[in-house]
LODO-395877 format. One line per 4 residues: number of its first residue (from 0); their letters; for each residue x negated, y negated, z negated of N, C-alpha, C, O, CB. Coordinates in nm, 2 decimals. Last residue first. Glycine has a CB too. Layout:
// residues N
NUM	A	X Y Z X Y Z X Y Z X Y Z X Y Z; ...
END
This chain:
// residues 187
186	RERA	-2.10 -13.57 -3.42 -2.01 -13.62 -3.51 -1.95 -13.69 -3.68 -1.83 -13.71 -3.70 -1.98 -13.54 -3.49; -2.25 -13.37 -3.38 -2.32 -13.52 -3.41 -2.20 -13.60 -3.42 -2.23 -13.72 -3.42 -2.43 -13.58 -3.29; -2.10 -13.17 -3.26 -2.19 -13.15 -3.46 -2.23 -13.30 -3.45 -2.24 -13.34 -3.57 -2.39 -13.02 -3.49; -1.96 -13.25 -3.09 -1.88 -13.22 -3.22 -2.00 -13.18 -3.41 -2.00 -13.16 -3.53 -1.76 -13.06 -3.15
182	KEKR	-2.18 -13.19 -2.92 -2.10 -13.33 -2.96 -2.03 -13.36 -3.08 -2.04 -13.46 -3.16 -2.01 -13.36 -2.88; -2.24 -12.97 -2.95 -2.29 -13.07 -3.00 -2.32 -13.19 -3.06 -2.39 -13.25 -3.15 -2.30 -13.08 -2.98; -1.97 -12.86 -2.83 -2.03 -12.81 -3.02 -2.09 -12.92 -3.06 -2.05 -12.99 -3.15 -2.17 -12.67 -3.05; -2.02 -12.96 -2.54 -1.87 -12.96 -2.64 -1.92 -12.96 -2.81 -1.90 -13.05 -2.89 -1.75 -12.78 -2.61
178	VWEK	-2.30 -12.80 -2.49 -2.23 -12.97 -2.49 -2.13 -12.98 -2.61 -2.15 -12.99 -2.73 -2.12 -13.02 -2.34; -2.17 -12.56 -2.46 -2.27 -12.54 -2.62 -2.30 -12.72 -2.63 -2.32 -12.78 -2.74 -2.49 -12.40 -2.60; -1.92 -12.51 -2.34 -1.90 -12.50 -2.45 -2.00 -12.58 -2.57 -1.97 -12.63 -2.67 -1.89 -12.38 -2.45; -2.14 -12.61 -2.11 -1.99 -12.72 -2.11 -2.01 -12.69 -2.29 -2.08 -12.77 -2.36 -1.77 -12.64 -2.00
174	KQSS	-2.26 -12.37 -2.07 -2.36 -12.46 -2.12 -2.26 -12.66 -2.14 -2.29 -12.77 -2.17 -2.53 -12.46 -1.95; -2.08 -12.19 -2.00 -2.14 -12.14 -2.15 -2.22 -12.28 -2.19 -2.24 -12.31 -2.31 -2.27 -11.97 -2.14; -2.01 -12.21 -1.76 -1.88 -12.21 -1.89 -1.99 -12.24 -2.04 -1.97 -12.29 -2.15 -1.76 -12.00 -1.90; -2.29 -12.21 -1.66 -2.25 -12.35 -1.65 -2.10 -12.31 -1.79 -2.09 -12.38 -1.90 -2.20 -12.42 -1.43
170	AAAT	-2.34 -11.95 -1.68 -2.45 -12.04 -1.75 -2.34 -12.20 -1.75 -2.34 -12.28 -1.85 -2.62 -12.05 -1.63; -2.07 -11.68 -1.75 -2.09 -11.77 -1.64 -2.21 -11.87 -1.74 -2.18 -11.89 -1.86 -1.92 -11.84 -1.58; -1.90 -11.63 -1.88 -1.98 -11.60 -1.95 -2.11 -11.63 -1.85 -2.22 -11.61 -1.88 -1.96 -11.46 -2.00; -1.60 -11.69 -1.81 -1.65 -11.76 -1.93 -1.80 -11.75 -1.96 -1.85 -11.83 -2.03 -1.59 -11.70 -2.05
166	NGFI	-1.52 -11.77 -1.45 -1.66 -11.70 -1.60 -1.67 -11.70 -1.69 -1.79 -11.70 -1.72 -1.77 -11.74 -1.63; -1.32 -11.84 -1.31 -1.33 -11.89 -1.44 -1.42 -11.83 -1.52 -1.41 -11.84 -1.64 -1.21 -11.90 -1.50; -1.27 -11.72 -1.09 -1.24 -11.70 -1.16 -1.29 -11.73 -1.27 -1.30 -11.64 -1.35 -1.22 -11.63 -1.13; -1.48 -11.93 -0.90 -1.32 -11.86 -0.85 -1.26 -11.86 -0.99 -1.21 -11.96 -1.04 -1.32 -11.67 -0.77
162	FAST	-1.71 -12.03 -1.11 -1.64 -12.07 -0.93 -1.50 -12.05 -0.94 -1.42 -12.14 -0.98 -1.70 -11.95 -0.78; -1.89 -11.95 -1.28 -1.71 -11.93 -1.26 -1.63 -12.02 -1.17 -1.51 -12.06 -1.16 -1.63 -11.95 -1.39; -2.11 -11.70 -1.18 -2.12 -11.82 -1.15 -1.92 -11.87 -1.23 -1.83 -11.79 -1.19 -2.16 -11.84 -0.94; -2.50 -11.58 -1.25 -2.33 -11.58 -1.29 -2.26 -11.75 -1.19 -2.32 -11.85 -1.15 -2.31 -11.59 -1.53
158	RKDA	-2.78 -11.67 -1.32 -2.72 -11.59 -1.17 -2.56 -11.60 -1.15 -2.50 -11.61 -1.04 -2.76 -11.42 -1.18; -2.85 -11.71 -1.54 -2.78 -11.78 -1.43 -2.72 -11.81 -1.29 -2.67 -11.89 -1.22 -2.81 -11.81 -1.43; -2.68 -11.65 -1.82 -2.79 -11.55 -1.72 -2.75 -11.68 -1.60 -2.64 -11.73 -1.58 -2.73 -11.33 -1.66; -2.80 -11.77 -2.12 -2.67 -11.80 -2.08 -2.77 -11.66 -1.85 -2.88 -11.63 -1.81 -2.61 -12.08 -2.09
154	GTTK	-2.92 -11.94 -2.34 -2.89 -11.80 -2.29 -2.88 -11.68 -2.22 -2.92 -11.56 -2.24 -2.87 -11.80 -2.27; -2.95 -12.25 -2.42 -2.83 -12.11 -2.43 -2.77 -11.94 -2.43 -2.68 -11.88 -2.46 -2.79 -12.12 -2.37; -3.18 -12.29 -2.34 -3.04 -12.37 -2.44 -2.99 -12.22 -2.45 -3.03 -12.11 -2.48 -2.89 -12.51 -2.35; -3.28 -12.15 -2.11 -3.35 -12.22 -2.24 -3.27 -12.25 -2.39 -3.30 -12.22 -2.50 -3.40 -12.37 -2.18
150	SRHL	-3.11 -11.91 -1.97 -3.13 -12.05 -2.00 -3.18 -12.07 -2.11 -3.14 -12.02 -2.21 -3.02 -12.12 -1.99; -3.28 -11.67 -1.72 -3.24 -11.72 -1.82 -3.25 -11.86 -1.91 -3.35 -11.92 -1.93 -3.28 -11.64 -1.86; -3.39 -11.64 -1.57 -3.30 -11.61 -1.48 -3.17 -11.69 -1.64 -3.05 -11.73 -1.65 -3.32 -11.39 -1.41; -3.63 -11.55 -1.65 -3.65 -11.59 -1.52 -3.45 -11.66 -1.47 -3.42 -11.71 -1.36 -3.72 -11.43 -1.42
146	HLPE	-3.64 -11.33 -1.75 -3.64 -11.45 -1.83 -3.65 -11.54 -1.72 -3.70 -11.64 -1.76 -3.75 -11.46 -1.94; -3.70 -11.03 -1.62 -3.54 -11.12 -1.68 -3.48 -11.23 -1.72 -3.36 -11.26 -1.73 -3.50 -11.09 -1.78; -3.86 -11.06 -1.30 -3.82 -11.12 -1.43 -3.70 -11.11 -1.48 -3.60 -11.16 -1.43 -3.84 -11.24 -1.44; -3.77 -10.88 -1.03 -3.78 -11.06 -1.13 -3.81 -10.98 -1.27 -3.79 -10.87 -1.32 -3.56 -11.19 -1.15
142	DGFL	-3.76 -10.64 -0.82 -3.81 -10.67 -0.93 -3.83 -10.84 -0.91 -3.88 -10.91 -0.83 -3.94 -10.57 -0.96; -3.75 -10.68 -0.54 -3.64 -10.69 -0.62 -3.65 -10.66 -0.75 -3.54 -10.64 -0.81 -3.55 -10.63 -0.58; -3.91 -10.70 -0.39 -3.88 -10.83 -0.40 -3.78 -10.82 -0.47 -3.71 -10.92 -0.48 -3.85 -10.91 -0.29; -4.08 -10.42 -0.30 -4.11 -10.60 -0.28 -4.06 -10.65 -0.36 -4.14 -10.69 -0.44 -4.08 -10.68 -0.17
138	LSYV	-3.78 -10.25 -0.39 -3.99 -10.28 -0.44 -4.02 -10.32 -0.44 -4.04 -10.37 -0.56 -4.11 -10.26 -0.41; -3.68 -10.27 -0.16 -3.60 -10.28 -0.37 -3.77 -10.27 -0.47 -3.82 -10.29 -0.58 -3.44 -10.04 -0.44; -3.83 -10.25 0.02 -3.66 -10.33 0.02 -3.70 -10.38 -0.20 -3.72 -10.47 -0.29 -3.44 -10.12 0.07; -3.80 -9.93 -0.01 -3.92 -9.98 0.02 -3.89 -10.19 -0.04 -3.94 -10.23 -0.14 -3.95 -9.92 0.22
134	GWMS	-3.54 -9.84 -0.02 -3.60 -9.82 -0.14 -3.73 -9.96 -0.13 -3.75 -10.06 -0.21 -3.67 -9.63 -0.14; -3.44 -9.89 0.23 -3.36 -10.03 0.10 -3.51 -10.02 0.01 -3.58 -10.11 -0.03 -3.15 -9.95 -0.04; -3.60 -9.78 0.35 -3.60 -9.89 0.35 -3.56 -9.97 0.26 -3.60 -10.07 0.22 -3.56 -9.91 0.41; -3.46 -9.50 0.27 -3.64 -9.49 0.18 -3.67 -9.68 0.28 -3.79 -9.70 0.28 -3.81 -9.27 0.27
130	LVLQ	-3.24 -9.49 0.42 -3.29 -9.53 0.19 -3.41 -9.54 0.20 -3.46 -9.62 0.11 -3.27 -9.39 0.04; -3.27 -9.59 0.66 -3.21 -9.67 0.62 -3.24 -9.62 0.40 -3.24 -9.70 0.30 -3.05 -9.66 0.73; -3.40 -9.33 0.64 -3.42 -9.38 0.68 -3.38 -9.46 0.65 -3.44 -9.48 0.54 -3.42 -9.36 0.74; -3.18 -9.09 0.67 -3.30 -9.15 0.57 -3.38 -9.26 0.52 -3.42 -9.28 0.41 -3.36 -9.11 0.58
126	SLFI	-2.99 -9.18 0.82 -2.94 -9.19 0.71 -3.10 -9.19 0.57 -3.12 -9.24 0.46 -2.81 -9.06 0.71; -3.20 -9.09 1.07 -3.11 -9.19 1.05 -3.10 -9.30 0.87 -3.15 -9.40 0.82 -2.96 -9.10 1.08; -3.20 -8.81 0.97 -3.36 -8.95 1.05 -3.34 -9.05 1.01 -3.41 -9.12 0.93 -3.37 -9.00 1.24; -2.97 -8.68 0.94 -3.04 -8.69 0.90 -3.14 -8.86 0.89 -3.13 -8.97 0.82 -3.06 -8.59 0.95
122	LTAL	-2.93 -8.78 1.27 -2.87 -8.83 1.22 -2.91 -8.79 1.03 -2.86 -8.88 0.96 -2.75 -8.81 1.31; -3.09 -8.61 1.39 -3.14 -8.70 1.41 -3.05 -8.79 1.30 -3.12 -8.88 1.25 -3.14 -8.72 1.56; -3.03 -8.35 1.30 -3.16 -8.44 1.25 -3.17 -8.55 1.28 -3.25 -8.61 1.21 -3.28 -8.41 1.28; -2.88 -8.27 1.38 -2.81 -8.31 1.23 -3.01 -8.41 1.25 -3.06 -8.51 1.20 -2.76 -8.11 1.04
118	SGVT	-2.90 -8.23 1.70 -2.80 -8.39 1.65 -2.82 -8.40 1.44 -2.79 -8.50 1.38 -2.53 -8.34 1.71; -3.12 -8.00 1.66 -3.05 -8.08 1.73 -2.98 -8.21 1.65 -3.03 -8.26 1.55 -2.96 -8.00 1.80; -3.26 -7.83 1.51 -3.18 -7.81 1.46 -3.07 -7.90 1.51 -2.96 -7.92 1.45 -3.21 -7.80 1.34; -3.54 -7.83 1.60 -3.48 -7.71 1.59 -3.34 -7.72 1.60 -3.27 -7.66 1.68 -3.51 -7.65 1.47
114	TSNY	-3.74 -7.99 1.56 -3.65 -7.98 1.68 -3.52 -7.94 1.72 -3.43 -7.97 1.80 -3.70 -7.93 1.74; -3.84 -8.26 1.36 -3.81 -8.11 1.38 -3.67 -8.16 1.47 -3.58 -8.25 1.47 -3.80 -7.98 1.21; -3.91 -8.52 1.33 -4.02 -8.48 1.42 -3.90 -8.28 1.40 -3.95 -8.19 1.47 -4.26 -8.51 1.33; -3.71 -8.56 1.19 -3.78 -8.66 1.32 -3.81 -8.59 1.35 -3.74 -8.55 1.44 -3.87 -8.77 1.34
110	SLFA	-3.74 -8.43 0.91 -3.69 -8.47 1.05 -3.61 -8.49 1.16 -3.50 -8.45 1.20 -3.72 -8.45 1.09; -4.00 -8.53 0.80 -4.00 -8.41 0.84 -3.87 -8.43 0.93 -3.90 -8.44 1.05 -4.00 -8.31 0.73; -3.94 -8.81 0.79 -4.08 -8.80 0.84 -4.04 -8.62 0.91 -4.04 -8.59 1.03 -4.24 -8.81 0.66; -3.74 -8.86 0.61 -3.69 -8.85 0.75 -3.80 -8.86 0.83 -3.78 -8.92 0.94 -3.60 -8.95 0.79
106	SLSS	-3.86 -8.69 0.37 -3.73 -8.63 0.45 -3.66 -8.75 0.56 -3.54 -8.74 0.59 -3.60 -8.60 0.32; -4.00 -8.92 0.30 -4.04 -8.79 0.35 -3.97 -8.73 0.43 -3.99 -8.72 0.55 -4.06 -8.71 0.26; -3.85 -9.12 0.25 -3.94 -9.11 0.39 -4.01 -8.97 0.34 -4.11 -8.96 0.41 -4.08 -9.26 0.43; -3.70 -9.02 0.00 -3.63 -8.98 0.13 -3.73 -9.01 0.30 -3.71 -8.96 0.41 -3.48 -9.08 0.13
102	GITL	-3.96 -8.98 -0.14 -3.90 -8.82 -0.07 -3.75 -8.86 0.09 -3.71 -8.80 0.19 -3.78 -8.70 -0.27; -4.01 -9.17 -0.20 -4.13 -9.13 -0.10 -4.05 -8.99 -0.04 -4.07 -8.92 0.06 -4.30 -9.09 -0.19; -3.81 -9.34 -0.29 -3.85 -9.35 -0.17 -3.89 -9.28 -0.11 -3.86 -9.27 0.01 -3.91 -9.41 -0.16; -3.72 -9.20 -0.59 -3.60 -9.14 -0.49 -3.68 -9.21 -0.28 -3.64 -9.17 -0.17 -3.38 -9.25 -0.56
98	PILL	-3.95 -9.26 -0.71 -3.98 -9.10 -0.63 -3.86 -9.09 -0.53 -3.86 -9.01 -0.44 -3.98 -8.95 -0.76; -3.86 -9.53 -0.66 -4.03 -9.48 -0.65 -3.98 -9.34 -0.59 -3.98 -9.31 -0.47 -4.14 -9.47 -0.83; -3.57 -9.47 -0.87 -3.65 -9.53 -0.72 -3.76 -9.51 -0.65 -3.74 -9.44 -0.55 -3.68 -9.65 -0.72; -3.49 -9.38 -1.04 -3.50 -9.31 -0.93 -3.61 -9.41 -0.84 -3.71 -9.40 -0.77 -3.34 -9.30 -0.87
94	PHRT	-3.56 -9.51 -1.27 -3.62 -9.47 -1.26 -3.61 -9.43 -1.14 -3.73 -9.42 -1.09 -3.64 -9.42 -1.33; -3.57 -9.86 -1.35 -3.52 -9.77 -1.26 -3.56 -9.67 -1.18 -3.60 -9.69 -1.06 -3.47 -9.82 -1.20; -3.71 -10.01 -1.54 -3.59 -10.02 -1.45 -3.43 -9.92 -1.40 -3.31 -9.90 -1.40 -3.66 -10.04 -1.35; -3.95 -9.70 -1.54 -3.89 -9.82 -1.50 -3.80 -9.83 -1.58 -3.76 -9.75 -1.67 -3.85 -9.82 -1.38
90	TRLL	-4.05 -9.45 -1.62 -4.10 -9.54 -1.69 -4.02 -9.69 -1.64 -4.03 -9.79 -1.72 -4.25 -9.54 -1.66; -3.94 -9.13 -1.59 -3.87 -9.30 -1.69 -3.89 -9.33 -1.73 -3.87 -9.34 -1.85 -3.80 -9.35 -1.77; -4.09 -8.94 -1.57 -4.09 -8.97 -1.51 -4.08 -9.17 -1.63 -4.14 -9.26 -1.69 -4.01 -8.87 -1.40; -3.90 -8.69 -1.52 -4.02 -8.70 -1.64 -4.13 -8.83 -1.63 -4.25 -8.81 -1.68 -4.12 -8.56 -1.62
86	LSVG	-3.70 -8.72 -1.36 -3.68 -8.70 -1.53 -3.84 -8.73 -1.63 -3.88 -8.77 -1.74 -3.63 -8.50 -1.56; -3.89 -8.76 -1.08 -3.78 -8.89 -1.11 -3.72 -8.82 -1.37 -3.72 -8.90 -1.47 -3.55 -8.84 -0.90; -3.89 -8.50 -1.13 -4.04 -8.59 -1.12 -3.94 -8.75 -1.18 -3.94 -8.82 -1.29 -4.14 -8.60 -0.88; -3.71 -8.42 -1.03 -3.74 -8.34 -1.15 -3.87 -8.40 -1.14 -3.97 -8.33 -1.13 -3.73 -8.16 -1.15
82	VVSF	-3.54 -8.53 -0.83 -3.45 -8.55 -0.94 -3.58 -8.48 -1.07 -3.54 -8.48 -1.19 -3.27 -8.45 -0.91; -3.74 -8.41 -0.63 -3.72 -8.65 -0.66 -3.67 -8.64 -0.76 -3.72 -8.71 -0.84 -3.59 -8.79 -0.56; -3.69 -8.16 -0.61 -3.90 -8.24 -0.68 -3.88 -8.41 -0.66 -3.96 -8.50 -0.68 -4.11 -8.20 -0.51; -3.45 -8.17 -0.53 -3.46 -8.15 -0.62 -3.61 -8.12 -0.72 -3.64 -8.09 -0.83 -3.38 -8.06 -0.61
78	YIGL	-3.53 -8.30 -0.25 -3.47 -8.37 -0.32 -3.45 -8.37 -0.52 -3.43 -8.46 -0.60 -3.36 -8.34 -0.25; -3.64 -8.10 -0.15 -3.77 -8.20 -0.16 -3.65 -8.31 -0.21 -3.69 -8.42 -0.19 -3.90 -8.23 0.00; -3.48 -7.89 -0.16 -3.66 -7.84 -0.22 -3.65 -8.02 -0.26 -3.65 -8.06 -0.38 -3.84 -7.76 -0.04; -3.34 -7.99 0.05 -3.25 -7.93 -0.09 -3.46 -7.93 -0.19 -3.49 -7.99 -0.29 -3.13 -7.68 -0.04
74	HTTL	-3.48 -7.98 0.29 -3.47 -8.10 0.28 -3.38 -8.07 0.04 -3.40 -8.14 -0.06 -3.36 -8.18 0.46; -3.55 -7.68 0.30 -3.67 -7.77 0.29 -3.67 -7.92 0.19 -3.75 -7.96 0.11 -3.70 -7.80 0.43; -3.29 -7.59 0.35 -3.32 -7.59 0.18 -3.45 -7.68 0.20 -3.46 -7.77 0.11 -3.36 -7.40 0.09; -3.24 -7.71 0.58 -3.18 -7.76 0.51 -3.24 -7.68 0.36 -3.23 -7.75 0.26 -3.03 -7.75 0.56
70	FREL	-3.45 -7.60 0.72 -3.39 -7.74 0.75 -3.30 -7.78 0.61 -3.33 -7.88 0.54 -3.29 -7.75 0.91; -3.38 -7.31 0.71 -3.44 -7.38 0.64 -3.45 -7.52 0.70 -3.52 -7.47 0.79 -3.55 -7.31 0.60; -3.07 -7.31 0.80 -3.15 -7.29 0.68 -3.22 -7.31 0.62 -3.21 -7.33 0.50 -3.18 -7.24 0.66; -3.14 -7.39 1.04 -3.04 -7.50 1.06 -3.08 -7.47 0.92 -3.12 -7.57 0.87 -2.89 -7.50 1.13
66	PTVT	-3.38 -7.18 1.22 -3.38 -7.25 1.18 -3.30 -7.39 1.10 -3.37 -7.50 1.09 -3.41 -7.22 1.23; -3.25 -6.93 0.97 -3.23 -6.94 1.09 -3.33 -7.07 1.07 -3.37 -7.10 0.96 -3.06 -6.94 1.14; -3.40 -6.56 0.84 -3.30 -6.77 0.81 -3.35 -6.79 0.94 -3.43 -6.74 1.00 -3.38 -6.94 0.64; -3.24 -6.28 0.76 -3.34 -6.34 0.88 -3.33 -6.49 0.81 -3.25 -6.51 0.73 -3.28 -6.32 1.07
62	VETN	-3.30 -5.99 0.55 -3.19 -6.15 0.58 -3.33 -6.23 0.67 -3.45 -6.23 0.65 -3.11 -6.29 0.38; -3.08 -5.69 0.45 -3.23 -5.82 0.55 -3.21 -5.93 0.54 -3.10 -5.97 0.53 -3.27 -5.82 0.71; -2.86 -5.68 0.18 -2.96 -5.68 0.34 -3.08 -5.76 0.35 -3.14 -5.84 0.28 -2.90 -5.75 0.48; -2.71 -5.81 0.03 -2.82 -5.67 -0.01 -2.87 -5.63 0.04 -2.95 -5.55 0.00 -2.81 -5.57 -0.06
58	SALY	-2.79 -6.17 -0.10 -2.73 -6.11 0.01 -2.78 -5.91 -0.02 -2.87 -5.88 -0.09 -2.82 -6.21 0.18; -2.94 -6.33 -0.29 -2.75 -6.38 -0.25 -2.68 -6.21 -0.15 -2.57 -6.17 -0.15 -2.74 -6.59 -0.08; -3.19 -6.35 -0.21 -3.14 -6.29 -0.36 -2.99 -6.35 -0.33 -2.96 -6.46 -0.38 -3.23 -6.36 -0.54; -3.22 -6.40 0.06 -3.28 -6.28 -0.02 -3.20 -6.24 -0.16 -3.17 -6.13 -0.21 -3.43 -6.32 -0.05
54	FAFG	-3.15 -6.68 -0.03 -3.06 -6.61 0.09 -3.12 -6.42 0.06 -3.03 -6.33 0.04 -3.12 -6.70 0.31; -3.39 -6.78 -0.12 -3.24 -6.79 -0.21 -3.15 -6.68 -0.16 -3.08 -6.60 -0.23 -3.14 -6.95 -0.17; -3.57 -6.74 0.02 -3.58 -6.65 -0.12 -3.47 -6.67 -0.18 -3.43 -6.60 -0.27 -3.70 -6.68 -0.23; -3.67 -6.86 0.21 -3.61 -6.74 0.24 -3.51 -6.63 0.16 -3.45 -6.53 0.18 -3.70 -6.68 0.26
50	PFCL	-3.88 -7.06 0.15 -3.70 -7.09 0.19 -3.60 -6.96 0.25 -3.49 -6.97 0.32 -3.68 -7.22 0.32; -4.05 -7.08 0.00 -4.00 -6.90 0.06 -3.87 -7.02 0.13 -3.75 -7.00 0.10 -3.93 -6.73 -0.12; -4.21 -7.36 -0.06 -4.25 -7.29 -0.02 -4.18 -7.17 0.08 -4.23 -7.15 0.19 -4.28 -7.28 -0.11; -3.87 -7.51 -0.12 -4.03 -7.52 -0.01 -4.07 -7.40 0.05 -4.03 -7.34 0.15 -4.17 -7.58 -0.08
46	FTAS	-3.84 -7.36 -0.28 -3.71 -7.37 -0.18 -3.84 -7.43 -0.11 -3.91 -7.35 -0.03 -3.54 -7.47 -0.21; -3.94 -7.36 -0.50 -3.93 -7.20 -0.46 -3.86 -7.25 -0.26 -3.85 -7.18 -0.16 -3.76 -7.08 -0.60; -4.04 -7.64 -0.57 -4.12 -7.51 -0.46 -4.04 -7.40 -0.48 -4.12 -7.31 -0.48 -4.30 -7.46 -0.50; -3.75 -7.65 -0.67 -3.82 -7.80 -0.55 -3.95 -7.72 -0.50 -3.98 -7.75 -0.39 -3.87 -8.00 -0.64
42	LVLL	-3.76 -7.48 -0.81 -3.61 -7.45 -0.81 -3.71 -7.58 -0.65 -3.71 -7.54 -0.53 -3.43 -7.50 -1.00; -3.91 -7.63 -1.03 -4.01 -7.46 -0.97 -3.88 -7.39 -0.85 -3.89 -7.27 -0.82 -4.05 -7.28 -1.17; -3.88 -7.81 -1.03 -3.96 -7.83 -1.01 -4.00 -7.66 -0.93 -4.06 -7.61 -0.84 -4.00 -7.89 -1.12; -3.66 -7.75 -1.23 -3.55 -7.88 -1.09 -3.77 -7.89 -0.99 -3.78 -7.97 -0.89 -3.45 -8.19 -1.24
38	VGSP	-3.73 -7.68 -1.44 -3.67 -7.63 -1.33 -3.62 -7.69 -1.21 -3.54 -7.65 -1.11 -3.58 -7.58 -1.38; -3.86 -7.95 -1.53 -3.96 -7.77 -1.47 -3.90 -7.66 -1.41 -3.95 -7.57 -1.36 -4.05 -7.67 -1.59; -3.70 -8.06 -1.59 -3.72 -8.07 -1.53 -3.81 -8.02 -1.38 -3.82 -8.02 -1.26 -3.71 -8.12 -1.60; -3.54 -7.93 -1.83 -3.50 -7.93 -1.66 -3.58 -7.97 -1.58 -3.56 -7.92 -1.47 -3.40 -8.02 -1.62
34	IAYG	-3.75 -7.96 -1.98 -3.73 -7.82 -1.93 -3.63 -7.86 -1.83 -3.65 -7.82 -1.71 -3.67 -7.69 -2.04; -3.79 -8.23 -2.02 -3.96 -8.12 -1.96 -3.84 -7.97 -1.95 -3.88 -7.87 -1.91 -4.17 -8.09 -2.16; -3.65 -8.39 -2.17 -3.61 -8.38 -2.07 -3.72 -8.30 -1.93 -3.72 -8.31 -1.81 -3.56 -8.50 -2.06; -3.72 -8.32 -2.44 -3.55 -8.25 -2.41 -3.57 -8.25 -2.22 -3.54 -8.16 -2.15 -3.37 -8.41 -2.49
30	SDDT	-3.97 -8.47 -2.52 -3.89 -8.34 -2.49 -3.77 -8.21 -2.43 -3.76 -8.09 -2.40 -3.90 -8.33 -2.54; -3.96 -8.74 -2.56 -3.91 -8.70 -2.41 -3.92 -8.52 -2.42 -3.89 -8.46 -2.33 -4.04 -8.79 -2.27; -3.85 -8.87 -2.93 -3.91 -8.73 -2.80 -3.85 -8.68 -2.74 -3.75 -8.61 -2.77 -3.96 -8.63 -2.83; -3.90 -9.21 -2.94 -3.87 -9.07 -2.97 -3.90 -8.96 -2.90 -3.99 -8.96 -2.82 -3.76 -9.06 -2.98
26	PGDV	-4.16 -9.39 -3.17 -4.12 -9.37 -3.00 -4.02 -9.27 -3.02 -4.02 -9.23 -3.13 -4.24 -9.30 -2.88; -4.08 -9.48 -3.44 -4.13 -9.49 -3.35 -4.05 -9.43 -3.23 -3.93 -9.43 -3.20 -4.23 -9.45 -3.37; -3.84 -9.40 -3.70 -3.90 -9.36 -3.66 -4.07 -9.38 -3.53 -4.16 -9.29 -3.53 -3.82 -9.32 -3.68; -3.70 -9.66 -3.87 -3.71 -9.63 -3.74 -3.85 -9.52 -3.75 -3.95 -9.56 -3.81 -3.74 -9.78 -3.64
22	GDTD	-3.63 -9.71 -4.12 -3.58 -9.58 -4.08 -3.62 -9.63 -3.89 -3.54 -9.60 -3.81 -3.37 -9.55 -4.14; -3.64 -10.08 -4.09 -3.62 -9.94 -4.20 -3.60 -9.81 -4.13 -3.50 -9.83 -4.07 -3.49 -9.95 -4.30; -3.68 -10.31 -3.96 -3.77 -10.22 -3.84 -3.74 -10.05 -3.97 -3.81 -9.95 -3.96 -4.01 -10.30 -3.80; -3.46 -10.57 -3.91 -3.53 -10.45 -4.01 -3.56 -10.40 -3.91 -3.51 -10.41 -3.80 -3.45 -10.36 -4.12
18	HESD	-3.65 -10.87 -3.77 -3.55 -10.79 -3.74 -3.59 -10.70 -3.86 -3.69 -10.72 -3.92 -3.55 -10.73 -3.60; -3.79 -11.10 -3.76 -3.66 -11.12 -3.89 -3.59 -11.01 -3.88 -3.48 -11.01 -3.94 -3.55 -11.25 -3.88; -3.95 -11.13 -3.57 -3.96 -11.06 -3.67 -3.88 -11.06 -3.81 -3.92 -11.04 -3.93 -4.07 -11.07 -3.67; -3.72 -11.27 -3.39 -3.80 -11.13 -3.35 -3.84 -11.04 -3.47 -3.81 -10.93 -3.49 -3.94 -11.16 -3.26
14	ATTA	-3.71 -11.48 -3.49 -3.62 -11.41 -3.44 -3.63 -11.24 -3.49 -3.59 -11.15 -3.57 -3.64 -11.44 -3.29; -3.98 -11.58 -3.39 -3.97 -11.58 -3.53 -3.77 -11.51 -3.54 -3.73 -11.52 -3.65 -4.01 -11.79 -3.60; -3.96 -11.55 -3.12 -4.08 -11.56 -3.19 -4.02 -11.50 -3.36 -4.02 -11.38 -3.41 -4.15 -11.75 -3.19; -3.68 -11.71 -3.07 -3.71 -11.58 -3.01 -3.86 -11.47 -3.08 -3.86 -11.35 -3.08 -3.73 -11.62 -2.84
10	RKRS	-3.78 -12.00 -3.14 -3.68 -11.90 -3.22 -3.71 -11.76 -3.22 -3.76 -11.70 -3.31 -3.54 -11.91 -3.15; -4.00 -12.01 -2.90 -4.03 -12.07 -3.05 -3.95 -11.97 -3.15 -4.00 -11.89 -3.23 -3.96 -12.26 -3.07; -3.87 -12.06 -2.72 -3.99 -11.90 -2.74 -3.97 -11.95 -2.87 -3.89 -11.88 -2.94 -4.20 -11.88 -2.67; -3.47 -12.05 -2.73 -3.61 -12.10 -2.66 -3.76 -11.99 -2.74 -3.75 -11.89 -2.81 -3.63 -12.33 -2.71
6	FDNL	-3.29 -11.99 -2.71 -3.30 -11.88 -2.72 -3.44 -11.94 -2.68 -3.51 -11.88 -2.61 -3.22 -11.78 -2.65; -3.06 -12.19 -2.98 -3.09 -12.17 -2.91 -3.21 -12.04 -2.86 -3.25 -11.98 -2.95 -3.09 -12.26 -2.92; -2.72 -11.99 -2.95 -2.82 -12.02 -3.04 -2.95 -12.09 -2.88 -2.94 -12.06 -2.76 -2.88 -11.84 -3.16; -2.30 -11.96 -2.91 -2.46 -12.03 -2.83 -2.57 -12.00 -2.97 -2.52 -12.00 -3.08 -2.45 -12.26 -2.78
2	EIM	-1.94 -11.77 -2.99 -2.14 -11.88 -3.04 -2.23 -11.85 -2.92 -2.23 -11.75 -2.85 -2.28 -11.78 -3.21; -1.75 -11.81 -2.85 -1.88 -11.80 -2.78 -1.92 -11.88 -2.86 -1.95 -12.00 -2.85 -1.90 -11.82 -2.62; -1.47 -11.61 -2.94 -1.54 -11.77 -2.93 -1.68 -11.66 -2.93 -1.71 -11.55 -2.95 -1.51 -11.93 -3.12
END
């Protein structure tokens, strides 16, 4: 059974004031994200500043870092910092969007200017360029207010459709059901 309510602004404000707030302690404690974020940022700094340190710890002999290893640890350090920063921020609906866009742009720039690893740099450059351009596009055009896509009378999402599969959650289906109930109520 579909229950349709009037989601106009007047009713929404009165309905929000009716909710029980007992037992709510306020903001949640986010300190659980600080430790993993700190570990990732320390690993990131280690990989970015000292790319041979991981190989030194892994072997018993003296290690010289090849250009490929330096390239890969640099990009791994960038992405560790992206995940670490996104764990700390978590402010938007898409917490990875801004750090990942910045990180992939930096990774694309560094791989474009890298000549020591051959065609791997070109492959990484192209993939990171696509990822960073997608992020920039999402930042510019992707954050539409949710209330623009909601029906004022039924509260249904207008972006859905009942065209092929008869989606009952579509705005048109909910509107038909709402009109049918309104007509039945008037009789």
